[in-house]
C-alpha positions as CSV (number, residue, x, y, z in Angstrom):
1,M,155.9,63.2,34.8
2,T,155.3,60.7,32.3
3,D,156.3,62.4,29.0
4,V,157.5,60.4,26.0
5,Q,160.0,61.1,23.5
6,F,160.8,59.0,20.3
7,K,164.3,60.3,19.2
8,N,165.2,59.5,15.6
9,I,163.7,56.0,15.7
10,T,164.4,53.8,12.6
11,K,163.0,50.3,12.3
12,H,163.9,47.9,9.5
13,Y,162.3,44.5,8.6
14,G,164.7,43.2,6.4
15,A,164.8,45.5,3.4
16,E,161.5,47.1,4.4
17,V,161.8,50.4,6.3
18,A,158.8,50.7,8.8
19,L,160.2,53.9,10.6
20,S,162.7,56.3,9.4
21,N,164.1,58.8,11.8
22,F,160.8,59.0,13.6
23,S,160.8,61.6,16.2
24,L,157.8,62.6,18.5
25,S,157.4,64.3,21.7
26,I,154.2,63.5,23.9
27,N,153.6,65.6,27.0
28,S,152.7,64.2,30.4
29,G,148.9,63.7,30.7
30,E,148.3,64.3,27.0
31,L,146.3,62.2,24.4
32,V,148.1,62.2,21.1
33,S,146.9,60.3,18.1
34,I,149.2,58.8,15.6
35,L,147.1,59.0,12.3
36,G,148.1,57.6,9.0
37,P,147.2,55.3,6.2
38,S,147.9,51.5,6.5
39,G,151.7,50.7,6.5
40,C,152.8,54.1,7.5
41,G,154.5,52.8,10.5
42,K,152.1,53.9,13.3
43,T,151.5,50.5,14.9
44,T,155.3,49.9,14.7
45,A,155.9,53.1,16.8
46,L,153.3,52.0,19.4
47,R,154.8,48.5,19.6
48,I,158.2,50.0,20.2
49,L,156.9,52.1,23.0
50,A,155.1,49.0,24.4
51,G,158.4,47.1,24.4
52,F,157.2,44.4,22.0
53,I,159.8,45.2,19.4
54,Q,163.2,46.8,19.4
55,P,164.2,49.6,16.9
56,T,167.1,49.2,14.6
57,E,168.4,52.7,15.7
58,G,167.3,55.7,17.9
59,N,166.4,56.2,21.4
60,L,163.1,56.1,23.5
61,V,162.9,58.2,26.6
62,V,159.9,58.1,29.1
63,G,159.8,60.4,32.1
64,G,163.4,61.4,31.5
65,Q,164.7,57.8,31.4
66,E,165.8,55.7,28.3
67,I,163.8,52.6,28.4
68,L,164.7,50.6,25.3
69,D,166.4,48.0,27.5
70,L,163.4,47.8,29.8
71,P,161.3,44.6,29.0
72,A,157.7,45.2,28.2
73,A,156.4,43.5,31.4
74,K,158.4,45.9,33.4
75,R,157.3,49.1,31.6
76,G,153.7,48.7,33.2
77,Y,151.8,50.2,30.3
78,G,148.1,49.6,29.8
79,M,147.2,48.5,26.3
80,V,143.9,48.1,24.3
81,F,143.9,46.4,20.9
82,Q,141.2,46.2,18.2
83,S,140.4,42.6,19.3
84,Y,139.0,42.7,22.8
85,S,141.2,39.9,24.2
86,L,139.1,39.2,27.2
87,F,139.3,35.8,28.9
88,P,136.1,34.0,27.7
89,N,135.9,31.8,30.9
90,M,135.9,35.0,33.1
91,T,133.2,37.4,34.2
92,T,133.3,41.1,33.4
93,F,134.3,41.5,37.1
94,E,137.0,38.8,36.9
95,N,138.6,40.2,33.6
96,I,139.1,43.5,35.1
97,E,140.3,42.1,38.3
98,F,142.9,39.8,36.5
99,P,145.9,42.1,36.5
100,L,145.3,43.1,40.2
101,K,145.5,39.4,41.2
102,L,148.8,39.0,39.2
103,R,150.1,41.6,41.4
104,K,148.9,39.7,44.4
105,I,146.8,42.8,45.8
106,D,144.5,41.7,48.5
107,A,140.9,40.9,47.8
108,A,139.3,43.8,49.4
109,T,141.5,46.3,47.5
110,R,140.9,44.4,44.4
111,A,137.2,44.5,44.8
112,K,137.2,48.2,45.6
113,R,139.2,49.1,42.4
114,V,137.1,46.8,40.1
115,N,133.9,48.3,41.4
116,E,135.3,51.8,40.9
117,L,136.1,51.0,37.3
118,L,132.8,49.4,36.7
119,D,131.0,52.6,37.7
120,L,133.5,54.6,35.6
121,I,132.6,52.6,32.4
122,N,128.9,52.3,33.5
123,M,129.1,48.5,33.5
124,A,128.3,47.7,37.2
125,E,125.0,45.8,36.1
126,H,127.0,43.5,33.7
127,A,129.6,42.5,36.4
128,K,128.7,38.8,36.4
129,K,128.4,38.5,32.6
130,F,130.8,36.7,30.5
131,P,132.3,38.2,27.2
132,H,129.9,36.3,24.9
133,Q,126.9,37.9,26.7
134,L,128.2,41.4,26.0
135,S,128.1,43.5,22.9
136,G,131.3,44.6,21.1
137,G,131.2,48.0,22.7
138,Q,130.7,46.5,26.1
139,Q,133.6,44.1,25.6
140,Q,135.8,47.1,24.6
141,R,134.8,49.0,27.7
142,V,135.9,46.1,29.8
143,A,139.2,45.8,28.0
144,L,139.7,49.6,28.6
145,A,139.0,49.1,32.2
146,R,141.4,46.1,32.7
147,A,144.0,48.1,31.0
148,V,143.9,50.9,33.6
149,A,143.2,48.8,36.5
150,L,146.7,49.1,37.8
151,E,146.9,52.7,37.2
152,P,149.6,52.6,34.5
153,P,151.6,55.6,33.7
154,I,150.9,55.2,30.0
155,L,147.9,53.9,28.1
156,L,148.3,52.6,24.5
157,L,145.4,52.1,22.2
158,D,145.9,50.3,18.9
159,E,142.9,50.9,16.6
160,P,140.5,50.1,19.5
161,L,137.3,51.1,17.8
162,S,137.8,50.0,14.3
163,A,135.7,46.7,14.8
164,L,132.7,48.6,16.0
165,D,129.8,50.1,14.2
166,A,129.5,53.8,13.6
167,T,127.1,54.6,16.5
168,V,128.9,52.6,19.1
169,R,132.3,53.9,17.9
170,D,131.4,57.4,18.4
171,Q,129.9,56.7,21.8
172,L,133.0,54.7,23.0
173,R,135.4,57.2,21.5
174,D,133.9,60.0,23.7
175,E,133.9,57.7,26.7
176,I,137.6,56.9,26.2
177,R,138.4,60.7,26.0
178,S,136.3,61.4,29.2
179,L,138.1,58.4,31.1
180,Q,141.5,59.7,30.0
181,K,140.7,63.1,31.1
182,R,139.5,61.9,34.6
183,L,142.6,59.7,35.0
184,G,145.0,62.2,33.7
185,I,146.9,59.5,32.0
186,T,149.4,60.0,29.2
187,T,147.7,58.3,26.2
188,V,148.8,57.2,22.6
189,F,145.9,56.5,20.3
190,V,146.7,54.7,16.9
191,T,144.2,55.1,14.1
192,H,143.6,55.4,10.4
193,D,140.4,57.4,10.9
194,Q,140.9,61.1,10.7
195,Q,137.6,61.9,12.3
196,E,138.4,59.7,15.1
197,A,141.8,61.4,15.7
198,M,140.3,65.0,15.4
199,A,137.6,64.3,18.0
200,I,139.6,62.6,20.7
201,S,143.0,64.1,20.6
202,D,144.9,67.0,22.3
203,R,147.4,66.7,19.4
204,V,147.7,64.6,16.2
205,A,150.9,63.3,14.5
206,V,150.1,62.7,10.9
207,M,152.4,60.0,9.5
208,R,153.5,58.8,6.0
209,S,156.2,56.4,5.1
210,G,157.6,56.1,8.5
211,Q,157.8,59.7,9.5
212,V,155.8,62.5,11.0
213,E,154.5,64.8,8.3
214,Q,152.9,67.2,10.8
215,L,152.3,67.4,14.6
216,G,149.6,69.7,15.9
217,S,146.3,70.3,17.4
218,P,143.2,69.2,15.4
219,R,142.4,72.7,14.7
220,E,146.0,73.5,13.5
221,L,146.1,70.5,11.2
222,Y,142.9,71.3,9.6
223,Q,143.2,75.0,9.2
224,N,146.9,75.1,8.5
225,P,148.1,71.9,6.8
226,K,151.8,71.8,6.2
227,N,151.5,70.2,2.8
228,S,149.1,68.4,0.2
229,F,149.3,65.0,2.1
230,V,148.1,66.5,5.4
231,A,145.5,68.6,3.7
232,G,144.1,65.6,1.9
233,F,144.3,63.2,4.7
234,V,142.8,65.5,7.5
235,G,139.4,66.3,5.9
236,I,138.1,66.9,2.5
237,S,140.2,69.4,0.4
238,N,139.4,70.7,-3.1
239,Q,142.6,71.0,-5.4
240,I,142.3,74.2,-7.4
241,K,144.7,75.0,-10.2
242,S,145.8,78.5,-9.6
243,T,148.0,81.2,-11.1
244,K,150.1,84.0,-9.7
245,I,149.3,87.3,-11.3
246,G,151.7,90.1,-10.2
247,D,151.9,89.7,-6.4
248,A,148.7,88.0,-5.9
249,W,147.3,84.4,-6.6
250,K,144.1,83.8,-8.6
251,V,142.2,81.1,-6.9
252,L,138.7,80.7,-8.4
253,G,137.1,84.2,-8.3
254,S,139.4,85.6,-5.5
255,S,142.9,87.1,-5.3
256,V,144.9,85.9,-2.3
257,S,148.3,86.0,-0.9
258,G,150.6,83.0,-1.5
259,P,154.2,81.9,-2.4
260,A,156.5,84.1,-4.4
261,E,158.8,81.2,-5.4
262,F,156.7,79.9,-8.4
263,N,153.9,81.2,-10.7
264,T,151.6,78.1,-11.3
265,G,150.4,76.0,-8.4
266,I,147.6,73.9,-6.8
267,A,145.5,75.6,-3.9
268,F,144.0,73.3,-1.4
269,I,140.6,74.7,-0.4
270,R,138.2,73.3,2.4
271,P,134.6,72.9,1.3
272,E,133.3,75.3,3.9
273,D,135.7,77.9,2.7
274,I,134.1,78.3,-0.6
275,K,131.3,80.9,-1.2
276,I,128.8,80.5,-4.0
277,T,127.1,83.3,-5.9
278,P,124.5,82.7,-8.6
279,S,125.8,84.2,-11.8
280,P,124.9,83.7,-15.5
281,N,128.6,84.1,-16.3
282,G,129.9,82.1,-13.3
283,I,132.9,79.7,-13.8
284,A,131.2,76.7,-12.1
285,V,128.1,74.6,-12.8
286,I,126.1,73.0,-10.0
287,N,125.9,69.2,-10.6
288,E,124.4,68.0,-7.4
289,I,122.9,69.4,-4.1
290,S,122.9,67.0,-0.9
291,F,121.1,68.0,2.2
292,L,123.3,66.6,5.1
293,G,121.4,67.6,8.2
294,S,123.1,70.6,9.5
295,F,124.6,71.7,6.3
296,V,124.2,71.4,2.5
297,R,126.9,69.9,0.4
298,V,127.2,71.3,-3.2
299,F,129.0,69.3,-6.0
300,M,130.0,71.5,-8.9
301,S,132.4,71.3,-12.1
302,V,134.9,74.0,-12.9
303,D,136.8,73.4,-16.1
304,G,136.2,69.8,-16.0
305,A,137.4,69.5,-12.2
306,R,135.1,68.6,-9.3
307,V,134.6,71.2,-6.8
308,I,132.9,70.7,-3.4
309,A,131.3,73.4,-1.2
310,D,129.6,73.1,2.3
311,L,127.1,75.8,2.9
312,Q,124.7,76.7,5.7
313,I,121.2,75.8,4.7
314,S,120.3,79.3,4.3
315,E,123.1,79.9,2.0
316,A,121.8,77.2,-0.4
317,E,118.1,78.3,-0.7
318,N,118.3,79.8,-4.0
319,L,120.6,77.3,-5.7
320,A,119.6,74.5,-8.2
321,T,121.2,71.8,-10.2
322,G,122.4,73.0,-13.5
323,Q,122.8,76.6,-12.3
324,Q,126.0,78.6,-13.1
325,V,127.7,80.2,-10.2
326,E,130.6,82.3,-9.3
327,L,132.9,80.9,-6.6
328,T,135.1,82.8,-4.1
329,I,137.0,81.7,-1.1
330,R,136.6,82.8,2.5
331,D,140.1,82.0,3.5
332,A,142.6,84.6,2.5
333,N,145.7,82.3,2.9
334,P,145.1,78.8,1.5
335,L,147.9,76.3,1.1
336,I,149.4,76.6,-2.3
337,E,152.0,74.1,-3.7
338,S,154.0,74.3,-6.8
339,M,153.1,72.3,-9.9
340,G,156.7,72.4,-10.9
341,N,156.6,75.6,-12.9
342,K,159.0,78.0,-11.3
């Protein structure tokens, strides 16, 4: 079992704190993304797991064993970076074969393994090409195959898709997920792209300032964010000023349940959770309507604040810019945070 446990890891770079009591558990065979803005510590956590740097404090346990004293070379993890790091003087076949040669595996076994991987990444026809003859996406496929050639217990991916254009990025993201599932390899995927993390992961650890803000499935993070940072970082979230009246909260045109500890707050509402009804006395005015293929995005103003709603195409048929509308919410339990007025 190759489970991973970061236990209260702290990492200082002089006066800078990159990680602060960072704790994260990853199950064997799971793909977990570490998601966060630049400088939050996600790559530092990955490099500690890889063995490239040592933490200032804390423990790292893999498969039930503490491994901080184990050199990177002896950990045997596969790793793929944003840069492809292929050997320019080697063919696709030779690049994938390279770690097998280092292990002095016999030629027949090497060839069998490389050909299996070439088939897995759909690159058999490019086996004799050099890196400069491949596209960026193809080079990253080769780097991925090389990383798993020795069947490592853990695969570490550090922003592997960020240098690719959008279409290739989406395709390769899906291929990485498919390969990970087929191999059953424990995988840690570092990214700043929330759509990437949501699409590829079993669970996502959202980081801020060296700590995990929330860990959960993509659905859990999106539907039940722990706080405003997670709500805003994982998808679009409207911030609506709200007031508690009696036991209920007034959010747009709806009364919903919410915290009892304070009376004025900010409700965080996903665009798809807003329902629009034309009304001459409505609280909102439509500023713009954008057709986005499978849905329609409506931009409105409410008391000077911008509100976004995502509707099914049929729901938007009778809407027009300049129209007054009433807004209600479909979600009866939105996240509401205090504005400081208890």
